[in-house]
C-alpha positions in Angstrom: -21.4 -8.2 -23.0 -24.5 -10.5 -22.7 -25.6 -12.3 -25.6 -29.2 -13.3 -26.1 -30.0 -16.5 -28.5 -33.5 -15.9 -28.3 -35.9 -13.0 -26.9 -35.9 -13.2 -23.2 -37.9 -11.7 -20.7 -35.7 -10.2 -18.1 -37.1 -8.1 -14.9 -34.1 -5.7 -14.6 -30.3 -5.6 -14.5 -28.7 -4.5 -11.5 -25.1 -3.1 -11.1 -23.6 -3.2 -7.4 -20.4 -1.4 -6.5 -19.3 -2.2 -2.6 -16.4 -1.7 -0.8 -16.0 -3.7 2.6 -13.7 -4.4 5.4 -13.9 -8.4 6.9 -12.7 -9.4 10.5 -12.9 -13.0 11.4 -11.0 -15.1 13.6 -11.3 -18.1 16.4 -11.3 -17.5 20.1 -11.4 -19.7 23.0 -13.7 -18.8 25.8 -14.3 -20.6 28.5 -12.7 -23.7 27.0 -15.2 -23.3 24.0 -13.7 -22.5 20.2 -15.9 -19.5 19.1 -16.0 -17.3 15.5 -15.8 -13.8 16.1 -16.3 -11.4 12.7 -17.6 -7.9 11.8 -18.0 -5.9 9.1 -17.2 -2.3 7.7 -19.1 -0.9 4.5 -17.0 2.0 2.5 -19.0 2.0 -0.4 -22.3 0.5 -1.1 -23.6 1.7 -4.3 -26.3 0.3 -6.7 -28.0 1.2 -10.0 -30.4 -0.5 -12.4 -28.9 -0.9 -15.8 -31.6 -2.3 -17.8 -35.1 -2.6 -16.9 -37.6 -1.1 -13.9 -36.2 -1.1 -9.9 -39.7 -2.6 -9.6 -41.7 -3.8 -12.9 -45.1 -3.3 -13.1 -47.2 -5.5 -15.5 -45.8 -6.8 -18.6 -42.2 -8.2 -17.6 -39.9 -6.4 -20.6 -38.1 -8.2 -23.2 -34.2 -8.2 -24.3 -34.4 -8.8 -27.9 -31.8 -11.3 -29.1 -28.2 -10.2 -30.2 -25.4 -8.8 -28.1 -25.8 -5.5 -25.8 -23.5 -3.4 -24.0 -24.7 -1.2 -21.0 -22.7 1.6 -19.8 -22.5 2.7 -16.4 -20.2 4.5 -13.9 -19.9 4.9 -10.3 -18.0 7.9 -8.7 -15.5 6.7 -5.9 -16.4 9.1 -2.6 -13.6 11.7 -2.0 -13.2 10.3 2.2 -10.1 8.1 1.8 -10.2 4.8 1.2 -8.2 2.3 2.5 -6.2 -0.2 -0.1 -7.2 -3.6 -1.1 -6.0 -6.1 1.5 -6.3 -9.8 1.5 -5.2 -11.7 5.2 -6.5 -14.9 7.0 -7.9 -12.6 9.7 -9.2 -10.0 7.6 -9.7 -8.6 4.0 -10.5 -5.1 2.3 -12.0 -5.7 -0.7 -13.6 -3.6 -3.7 -15.8 -5.0 -6.4 -18.7 -4.9 -9.0 -21.8 -7.3 -9.0 -24.2 -7.7 -11.6 -27.7 -9.5 -11.4 -30.0 -10.5 -13.9 -33.5 -10.7 -12.4 -35.3 -13.6 -14.5 -38.8 -14.5 -14.0 -39.3 -18.0 -12.1 -35.7 -18.5 -12.0 -32.4 -17.8 -9.9 -30.6 -14.8 -11.3 -27.2 -14.8 -12.6 -24.8 -12.7 -11.1 -21.0 -12.1 -11.8 -18.5 -10.5 -9.9 -15.6 -8.4 -10.8 -12.6 -7.6 -8.1 -10.7 -4.6 -8.5 -7.9 -2.7 -6.8 -8.0 0.4 -4.7 -4.8 2.4 -4.1 -5.2 4.2 -1.1 -5.3 6.0 1.1 -3.5 9.1 -0.2 0.3 9.2 1.0 2.5 11.6 -0.5 6.5 11.1 0.5 7.0 14.5 -0.8 4.8 15.7 2.6 6.3 18.2 5.1 6.1 16.1 7.9 7.9 13.1 6.2 10.4 15.1 4.9 12.2 15.8 8.0 14.8 13.8 8.8 15.3 11.8 12.1 18.0 11.5 14.3 18.8 8.7 17.2 21.9 8.5 19.5 22.8 6.2 22.3 25.8 5.4 24.2 27.0 3.0 27.0 29.6 2.6 28.7 30.4 -1.6 29.7 31.5 -2.5 32.7 32.6 -5.9 34.1 32.6 -6.6 38.0 34.7 -3.5 39.2 36.5 -2.1 35.8 35.0 -0.2 33.7 35.5 -0.5 30.1 35.1 1.8 27.3 31.9 3.0 25.6 29.8 2.2 22.5 28.2 4.8 21.1 25.6 4.7 18.2 24.6 7.8 16.1 22.0 7.4 13.1 20.1 9.5 10.9 17.2 8.5 9.1 17.0 10.6 5.9 12.8 10.6 5.8 10.5 8.5 6.8 8.0 7.8 4.2 8.9 5.3 1.3 7.1 3.6 -1.6 7.7 0.4 -2.5 11.2 -0.5 -4.0 12.6 2.8 -3.1 16.0 2.4 -0.5 15.5 3.2 2.7 18.3 6.2 3.5 19.8 5.7 6.8 23.3 6.4 8.0 24.8 5.3 11.2 28.1 6.2 13.0 29.4 3.8 15.2 32.2 4.3 17.9 33.7 0.9 19.6 35.7 1.9 22.2 34.9 -1.3 24.4 37.3 -4.3 24.3 34.7 -6.6 22.5 33.6 -7.2 18.9 30.3 -5.3 18.0 27.6 -5.6 14.8 25.1 -3.3 13.6 21.7 -5.1 12.7 19.0 -3.5 11.4 15.2 -5.0 11.1 12.2 -3.7 9.1 8.7 -5.0 11.2 5.4 -5.0 10.2 2.5 -4.8 12.4 -1.0 -5.5 11.8 -3.7 -4.7 14.5 -7.3 -6.0 14.2 -10.1 -5.1 16.3 -13.5 -6.5 16.7 -16.1 -4.1 19.0 -17.5 -6.8 21.6 -18.5 -5.7 24.7 -16.7 -3.3 26.6 -13.1 -4.2 25.8 -13.6 -5.5 22.3 -11.6 -8.3 20.8 -7.9 -7.6 19.5 -5.5 -9.6 17.5 -2.2 -8.8 17.1 0.5 -9.6 14.6 4.2 -9.2 13.4 6.4 -10.1 10.5 9.7 -9.2 9.5 10.0 -7.2 6.1 13.6 -7.1 5.9 16.7 -7.6 7.8 20.5 -6.5 7.6 24.0 -7.6 9.5 26.8 -5.4 9.1 30.3 -6.6 8.9 31.9 -7.0 12.8 33.0 -3.7 14.0 36.7 -4.6 16.1 37.2 -3.1 19.7 38.7 -0.1 19.4 37.9 1.2 15.9 35.0 3.3 14.1 32.6 2.2 11.6 30.3 4.5 9.7 27.5 2.8 7.6 25.3 4.3 4.5 22.4 2.0 3.4 22.6 3.0 0.0 20.8 0.4 -2.1 20.9 -2.3 0.7 17.4 -1.7 2.5 15.1 -2.0 -0.5 11.6 -1.7 0.7 9.5 -5.1 -0.4 6.1 -4.7 -1.9 3.4 -4.8 0.5 0.3 -3.0 2.0 1.3 0.7 2.7 0.7 2.2 6.0 -3.5 1.8 7.1 -3.3 4.1 10.5 -7.4 5.7 11.8 -8.5 4.8 8.1 -10.6 1.8 8.8 -11.7 0.7 12.7 -11.4 -3.2 12.2 -7.3 -3.1 11.1 -4.3 -0.8 11.1 -0.9 -1.7 9.6 2.0 0.1 10.8 5.8 0.1 10.0 9.0 0.1 12.8 12.7 0.4 11.9 14.9 -1.2 14.6 18.3 -0.6 14.9 20.6 -2.6 17.1 23.8 -2.9 18.3 24.7 -6.1 19.5 27.7 -7.2 21.6 29.3 -10.5 20.7 30.6 -11.0 24.7 28.5 -9.2 27.1 24.9 -9.9 25.1 24.1 -6.3 25.9 22.9 -3.8 23.1 22.1 -0.6 22.1 19.0 -0.1 20.3 16.6 2.5 18.9 13.4 2.4 17.1 12.1 4.8 14.0 8.6 4.6 12.6 8.6 4.1 8.6 5.6 5.3 6.5 4.7 3.2 3.5 3.7 5.7 0.9 1.5 5.2 -2.0 3.1 8.5 -3.9 7.1 8.4 -4.3 9.4 10.8 -3.7 10.3 13.4 -6.4 13.4 15.4 -6.9 12.6 18.9 -6.4 12.7 21.1 -9.7 13.2 17.8 -11.3 11.1 17.4 -14.8 11.7 13.6 -14.5 8.6 11.6 -13.0 9.7 8.6 -11.2 8.1 5.3 -13.1 5.4 4.2 -11.3 4.5 0.4 -11.5 1.7 -2.1 -9.6 2.7 -5.5 -8.1 1.5 -8.2 -5.8 2.9 -8.2 -2.2 5.6 -10.0 -0.9 4.9 -13.8 0.3 6.3 -13.3 4.0 4.3 -10.3 5.4 0.4 -9.7 5.8 -1.4 -9.5 2.5 0.8 -11.8 0.7 0.8 -14.9 2.5 -2.9 -15.6 2.1 -5.2 -15.9 -0.6 -8.8 -16.7 0.0 -10.1 -19.9 -1.9 -12.8 -17.7 -4.1 -9.8 -17.0 -6.2 -8.5 -20.1 -6.7 -9.0 -22.1 -9.7 -9.6 -25.7 -8.6 -7.3 -28.3 -10.2 -9.1 -31.4 -11.8 -7.0 -34.5 -12.1 -6.3 -35.6 -15.7 -4.1 -38.6 -15.0 -0.8 -36.9 -15.5 2.3 -37.5 -13.8 2.1 -33.8 -12.8 1.2 -34.0 -8.4 1.9 -30.4 -8.0 0.1 -28.4 -10.7 0.9 -24.8 -10.4 -1.9 -23.0 -8.9 -4.3 -20.5 -11.2 -5.4 -16.8 -9.2 -8.2 -15.2 -10.1 -7.3 -12.1 -8.5 -4.8 -10.6 -5.8 -4.5 -6.4 -4.7 -1.6 -5.1 -6.1 0.5 -1.9 -4.6 2.5 0.7 -5.9 6.0 0.2 -6.3 9.0 1.7 -8.1 10.8 -0.7 -10.6 13.8 -2.0 -9.0 16.1 -4.9 -9.8 16.5 -6.5 -6.3 12.4 -7.0 -6.5 12.6 -8.9 -9.9 13.7 -12.3 -7.7 11.3 -12.4 -5.2 9.1 -15.5 -5.1 6.1 -13.3 -5.2 7.5 -11.7 -8.3 8.0 -14.9 -10.0 5.0 -16.5 -9.1 2.5 -14.6 -11.0 0.7 -16.8 -13.0 -3.0 -15.2 -14.0 -5.4 -16.6 -16.0 -5.0 -14.0 -18.7 -1.8 -12.1 -18.9 -3.0 -9.3 -21.1 -5.4 -8.2 -18.7 -2.6 -7.9 -16.4 -1.4 -5.4 -18.6 -4.4 -3.7 -18.3 -4.6 -4.0 -14.3 -1.3 -1.8 -14.6 -2.6 0.8 -16.9 -6.3 0.7 -16.0 -7.2 3.6 -13.3 -10.3 6.0 -12.5 -9.5 8.7 -9.7 -12.3 10.8 -7.5 -12.1 14.5 -6.9 -10.4 16.1 -3.4 -6.9 17.9 -3.9 -5.5 15.8 -1.0 -7.1 12.5 -2.0 -6.3 10.3 -5.1 -7.7 6.5 -5.4 -6.6 4.9 -8.2 -8.6 1.2 -9.0 -7.3 -1.3 -11.1 -9.3 -4.3 -12.4 -8.9 -7.7 -11.5 -7.1 -10.0 -13.9 -10.0 -12.3 -14.4 -13.7 -12.4 -13.7 -14.5 -14.3 -10.7 -17.9 -16.0 -10.8 -18.7 -17.1 -7.4 -20.2 -15.1 -4.8 -18.1 -14.5 -1.2 -19.8 -14.8 1.8 -20.7 -11.5 3.2 
């Protein structure tokens, strides 16, 4: 709400809604270090909420006092990628207000907000089909053949919202003469791509999301594993495949049997989809409780915070040499409340400028039309008056 202490001559007050993907990193070409970068725009709408686009004649006067200018933008019905922050690429949505003042630099203000997307529903039929894998290996030592080791796994469904537990069952039959262990690892893969020349420039990253090591399975025994609550998906960006051309995100669950002596192993991989709409029990009136939280700090999306979102520290002569950083904005993602997520570093490090606006960030939402397309936007916890490089 602008406040004028005197009558002012304003050309116009303009508002821009923008959604942009930006990718940038450094490469070495013929011994020279160069920066490659590219942008992709999903939204670029603008409107004038006061004054005229091209004022003619006298410049209009904004009277003294408080003024409120309502405005609205409609989000496109096409799928929008989620808000995302990493060192090599960002997906940002913001509203920018510019006040045109004759013969002066126009003041600007920016407000970043979060888009929850794309629409991925755990109840879609393609994700509800169980996935089964099995492998068997007979071990040999020189000319002596030992008993086989077999592994059979079943993934109840392939899509999960953050905070849900991955439903995995494994049946291990160890007829060898050595001890074996079950190992599980969920891995995040992020691929960046910039179209340069014939092949373009790519950057691939991977991070372990969660790991589990089972109890030893003795020789000549059989063991059954049920993941139950041991594989809780932490808060992280949803799957992004074929949504934007500059980056994509996907996840793989790796199941391994590690043998203590021979070093051989059995392994199988299952694609895991991180969704934005949680699983619901069929024919149940009870709906899952949905909240929003910042990303965990060991995957892409939670390891980096842009300098424009970090409030600078001023030394005041005190003894505290490591003051807590204040973050003006961080994207949030859909999650189901789970006690195991409350003790993570990311859950404890939410020092925001205004805690009351953090609650508004979780409650405020806007949606666009479309049967299969749902997008929710939550505002940033604090205005950022710094303009980012476009």
